[in-house]
Legacy VTK file of the C-alpha trace (Angstrom):
# vtk DataFile Version 3.0
C-alpha trace
ASCII
DATASET POLYDATA
POINTS 333 float
8.163 4.197 -12.678
4.820 5.840 -13.302
3.287 7.895 -10.528
-0.251 8.453 -9.342
-1.706 11.457 -7.610
-3.041 11.191 -4.095
-5.838 13.601 -4.918
-6.808 14.616 -1.380
-3.124 15.046 -0.495
-2.130 16.793 -3.743
1.174 14.997 -4.236
2.402 12.171 -6.432
3.572 8.731 -5.355
4.860 5.733 -7.328
2.186 3.370 -8.675
3.966 0.567 -6.805
4.876 0.758 -3.117
7.154 -1.501 -1.103
5.298 -3.349 1.617
7.565 -3.930 4.609
5.714 -6.630 6.545
8.410 -9.270 5.998
11.642 -7.276 5.937
12.655 -8.722 9.300
13.792 -11.815 7.344
16.601 -9.721 5.828
19.922 -9.005 7.497
21.217 -5.438 7.671
23.202 -5.628 4.438
20.377 -7.251 2.505
17.852 -4.760 3.823
20.006 -1.793 2.796
20.383 -3.289 -0.650
16.619 -3.831 -0.785
15.860 -0.211 0.093
18.409 1.103 -2.379
17.183 -1.281 -5.060
13.590 -0.147 -4.599
14.569 3.515 -4.862
16.570 2.797 -8.012
13.380 1.310 -9.491
11.538 4.514 -8.617
9.782 2.941 -5.633
10.392 5.480 -2.916
7.185 4.658 -0.998
7.505 2.266 1.977
4.445 0.890 3.751
4.750 -0.177 7.412
2.531 -1.048 10.356
3.322 -1.052 14.048
2.347 -4.730 14.304
4.722 -6.008 11.645
6.987 -8.352 13.597
5.907 -6.519 16.736
7.509 -3.286 15.538
10.767 -4.960 14.568
10.263 -4.230 10.868
10.056 -0.491 11.513
13.071 -0.615 13.780
15.196 -2.505 11.269
14.116 -0.185 8.458
15.047 2.886 10.486
18.456 1.460 11.299
19.120 0.555 7.689
17.938 3.903 6.433
20.236 5.802 8.784
23.220 4.000 7.283
22.420 4.934 3.700
24.114 7.919 2.141
22.432 10.940 0.602
24.744 10.483 -2.368
23.309 7.035 -3.025
19.798 8.469 -3.326
21.029 11.181 -5.670
22.385 8.482 -7.979
18.942 6.973 -8.404
17.632 9.897 -10.459
14.161 9.894 -8.885
12.146 12.717 -10.522
9.335 12.954 -7.977
11.192 13.980 -4.865
9.343 16.307 -2.541
12.033 18.420 -0.951
15.427 18.642 0.680
15.033 19.899 4.227
14.935 16.934 6.616
17.893 14.610 7.067
18.676 11.302 8.748
22.267 11.065 9.981
24.547 8.176 10.914
26.893 9.902 13.352
29.359 7.014 13.342
29.964 7.155 9.592
29.092 10.800 8.827
26.747 9.486 6.138
23.323 11.085 5.749
20.171 10.535 3.757
17.495 13.045 2.880
14.262 12.125 4.580
12.203 13.972 1.988
13.382 11.622 -0.736
11.074 8.895 0.511
7.451 8.490 1.522
6.890 6.692 4.813
3.476 5.289 5.639
2.549 3.296 8.716
-0.564 1.944 10.360
-1.828 1.630 13.900
-4.871 0.446 15.810
-4.431 -3.322 16.081
-3.474 -4.994 19.340
-2.960 -8.519 17.958
-5.267 -11.148 19.333
-6.769 -8.707 21.828
-8.677 -5.818 20.226
-8.658 -2.868 17.880
-8.074 0.521 19.491
-8.787 3.888 17.861
-8.751 5.824 21.127
-7.006 9.174 21.128
-4.399 7.958 23.590
-3.580 4.801 21.663
-3.274 6.566 18.300
-0.943 9.240 19.664
1.185 6.787 21.630
1.355 4.456 18.635
2.649 7.216 16.372
5.315 8.177 18.919
6.498 4.557 18.907
6.447 4.338 15.127
8.490 7.516 14.762
11.028 6.331 17.294
11.475 2.959 15.575
11.710 4.496 12.098
14.119 7.121 13.322
12.179 10.031 11.837
10.207 12.966 13.187
7.174 12.600 10.907
5.101 10.201 8.844
3.891 11.172 5.407
0.755 9.057 5.872
-0.819 7.364 8.896
-3.538 4.736 8.374
-6.006 3.425 10.901
-5.442 -0.312 10.629
-8.851 -2.054 10.245
-12.087 -0.763 11.783
-12.527 -0.444 15.567
-16.101 -1.440 16.517
-15.879 0.864 19.541
-14.499 3.831 17.637
-15.397 7.271 18.936
-14.730 9.449 15.915
-14.483 12.566 18.064
-11.376 11.029 19.692
-9.909 10.131 16.320
-10.440 13.749 15.222
-8.656 15.042 18.326
-5.738 12.648 17.750
-5.415 13.635 14.090
-5.421 17.343 14.932
-2.707 16.883 17.562
-0.555 14.779 15.240
-0.954 17.199 12.348
-0.356 20.388 14.341
2.718 18.879 15.947
4.101 17.970 12.505
4.215 14.266 13.323
1.804 13.191 10.568
1.125 14.975 7.292
-1.774 12.936 5.834
-4.267 10.348 7.088
-6.144 7.352 5.771
-7.651 4.005 6.714
-7.429 0.373 5.793
-10.143 -2.211 5.166
-12.990 0.230 5.781
-16.449 0.461 4.226
-17.868 3.736 2.884
-20.137 4.402 5.860
-17.244 3.834 8.291
-15.253 6.447 6.389
-18.267 8.747 6.238
-18.624 8.526 10.018
-14.963 9.460 10.485
-15.180 12.323 8.007
-18.161 13.781 9.907
-15.713 14.599 12.719
-12.240 14.451 11.219
-11.164 17.720 9.622
-8.475 16.165 7.408
-9.474 14.478 4.168
-8.811 10.753 4.112
-6.299 10.105 1.314
-6.035 6.311 1.298
-8.081 3.149 1.907
-5.899 0.037 1.859
-7.857 -3.091 0.962
-7.158 -6.569 -0.359
-7.472 -6.875 -4.149
-6.162 -9.232 -6.826
-7.487 -10.905 -9.976
-9.248 -13.753 -8.084
-9.947 -11.618 -4.980
-11.933 -8.894 -6.691
-15.431 -8.748 -5.242
-15.143 -4.966 -5.238
-15.479 -5.283 -9.023
-17.783 -8.312 -9.182
-20.538 -6.881 -7.008
-20.777 -3.914 -9.345
-21.066 -6.204 -12.359
-23.463 -8.874 -11.093
-26.074 -6.347 -10.007
-29.501 -7.670 -9.033
-28.405 -11.287 -9.309
-28.432 -14.285 -6.970
-24.794 -15.131 -7.706
-21.942 -15.132 -5.181
-20.254 -12.240 -6.916
-23.378 -10.088 -6.495
-22.983 -10.109 -2.711
-21.951 -6.645 -1.612
-19.332 -7.309 1.026
-17.916 -3.822 1.254
-20.653 -1.244 0.596
-19.485 -0.418 -2.946
-16.158 0.779 -1.614
-14.598 1.005 -5.106
-17.167 3.489 -6.377
-17.131 5.383 -3.086
-13.363 5.860 -3.124
-13.521 7.076 -6.702
-16.266 9.548 -5.852
-14.361 10.863 -2.830
-10.884 10.923 -4.467
-9.559 8.368 -1.993
-6.694 6.309 -3.379
-7.133 2.543 -3.058
-3.974 0.738 -2.054
-4.089 -2.953 -2.828
-2.547 -5.449 -0.409
-1.899 -9.156 -1.171
-2.142 -8.445 -4.915
-1.014 -11.998 -5.740
-3.008 -13.920 -3.140
-6.284 -15.724 -3.928
-7.621 -15.563 -0.346
-6.823 -14.273 3.080
-3.187 -15.435 3.046
-4.289 -18.762 1.555
-1.682 -18.774 -1.164
-0.383 -17.174 -4.375
-2.473 -17.794 -7.489
0.432 -17.438 -9.919
1.528 -20.977 -10.767
-1.181 -22.484 -8.570
-3.052 -25.629 -9.649
-6.205 -23.978 -8.278
-6.202 -21.515 -11.193
-5.157 -23.340 -14.372
-7.117 -21.148 -16.768
-5.935 -17.927 -15.133
-2.303 -19.068 -15.320
-2.761 -20.063 -18.952
-3.904 -16.541 -19.806
-1.224 -14.957 -17.620
1.436 -16.931 -19.459
0.029 -16.056 -22.866
-0.032 -12.353 -22.111
3.388 -12.513 -20.493
4.725 -13.923 -23.771
2.932 -11.246 -25.793
4.374 -8.373 -23.720
7.743 -10.063 -23.115
7.344 -9.879 -19.345
6.487 -12.324 -16.542
3.104 -13.456 -15.221
3.770 -11.396 -12.099
4.066 -8.298 -14.269
0.783 -9.067 -15.990
-1.015 -9.688 -12.688
0.214 -6.287 -11.502
-0.685 -4.579 -14.772
-4.232 -5.918 -14.355
-4.599 -3.922 -11.135
-2.976 -0.807 -12.567
-5.205 -0.937 -15.667
-8.270 0.024 -13.599
-9.119 3.718 -14.027
-9.368 4.161 -10.234
-5.571 4.677 -10.308
-4.823 2.224 -7.539
-1.462 1.868 -5.862
-0.086 -1.695 -5.550
1.511 -2.606 -2.228
4.118 -5.222 -3.135
5.203 -7.240 -0.125
8.101 -9.107 -1.712
11.574 -8.841 -0.220
13.192 -10.084 -3.439
14.475 -7.311 -5.694
14.217 -9.570 -8.732
10.482 -9.913 -8.151
10.104 -6.242 -7.370
11.607 -5.518 -10.800
8.914 -7.691 -12.365
6.234 -5.821 -10.433
7.663 -2.413 -11.302
7.720 -3.375 -14.968
3.922 -3.411 -14.939
3.825 0.379 -15.081
5.064 0.080 -18.661
2.343 -2.374 -19.684
-1.185 -1.224 -20.453
-3.469 -4.158 -21.020
-6.151 -3.925 -23.658
-9.727 -3.805 -22.371
-10.386 -7.272 -23.791
-7.272 -8.640 -22.066
-8.319 -7.206 -18.716
-11.704 -8.899 -19.014
-10.147 -12.146 -20.199
-8.029 -12.324 -17.056
-11.051 -11.451 -14.946
-13.125 -14.270 -16.457
-10.298 -16.777 -16.302
-10.162 -16.363 -12.539
-13.685 -17.720 -12.265
-15.712 -14.508 -12.388
-18.665 -14.092 -14.700
-20.236 -11.578 -17.061
-24.045 -11.695 -16.740
LINES 1 334
333 0 1 2 3 4 5 6 7 8 9 10 11 12 13 14 15 16 17 18 19 20 21 22 23 24 25 26 27 28 29 30 31 32 33 34 35 36 37 38 39 40 41 42 43 44 45 46 47 48 49 50 51 52 53 54 55 56 57 58 59 60 61 62 63 64 65 66 67 68 69 70 71 72 73 74 75 76 77 78 79 80 81 82 83 84 85 86 87 88 89 90 91 92 93 94 95 96 97 98 99 100 101 102 103 104 105 106 107 108 109 110 111 112 113 114 115 116 117 118 119 120 121 122 123 124 125 126 127 128 129 130 131 132 133 134 135 136 137 138 139 140 141 142 143 144 145 146 147 148 149 150 151 152 153 154 155 156 157 158 159 160 161 162 163 164 165 166 167 168 169 170 171 172 173 174 175 176 177 178 179 180 181 182 183 184 185 186 187 188 189 190 191 192 193 194 195 196 197 198 199 200 201 202 203 204 205 206 207 208 209 210 211 212 213 214 215 216 217 218 219 220 221 222 223 224 225 226 227 228 229 230 231 232 233 234 235 236 237 238 239 240 241 242 243 244 245 246 247 248 249 250 251 252 253 254 255 256 257 258 259 260 261 262 263 264 265 266 267 268 269 270 271 272 273 274 275 276 277 278 279 280 281 282 283 284 285 286 287 288 289 290 291 292 293 294 295 296 297 298 299 300 301 302 303 304 305 306 307 308 309 310 311 312 313 314 315 316 317 318 319 320 321 322 323 324 325 326 327 328 329 330 331 332
């Protein structure tokens, strides 16, 4: 598994992360196998949010993690472990697992169907709940989950300082935010934002299209995000891509879809060329971008995670990247 550097955090993470939004569909044994399988693939980064199944995903993950042995992690041969000083323990089985072997990220700020809340009190209370459910005493990364229209950045700054000084959170980021929203936060927040998690896939790639169809009256020319791709590259903020295989906002997967016959034709041709699957090629397309994005893979199937992880060994040619882009319905002026 290739790694990328979180520049503002100065440490390396796998190019593919495991998204944990749907792990509540797994029983305890299957979840443990999933976690172990991910780590064996070199995917030691797990992305959570406090709203995933109402916190149940974090709770189940913490329970499964506490039952995994330290010895099992040592067998995986991961070469990008951070340290060896914090340990989870299952007192009933005397098995333990080193906390520093994995990267835990979670998000807060959404009260589903009600509001977004970036108040100092809500952020701090949310982190306390996240830590309790995950069974750990710190998060490697905390993201503010979508923008709060009523955000008071001074309160966010106070919350971040308290969480950092208490050791509860090591690094901070955002999700689905525009450049000026991040600029506003950084005016007050002392810590550098390390991540912006946004939706991105071959069909869902306006962050690229609006930079290509400049000064045109085409749909792709519409700037929906304030040039967030260029901004994140300028500020050394890592883009994490969610729903990398969806063609809309949870509308469906484009791989194998009748909606994208030309795209699937090209995916299949390139899959044959590189002796991989279309899923691998779709992932490699994201990883080919020089912004060094991190793919958040939300599958709970290890077989599919293996296909996704294989993309780190495939570097598409420039012409192949553009061919996939065009086959999804985008244009070159």
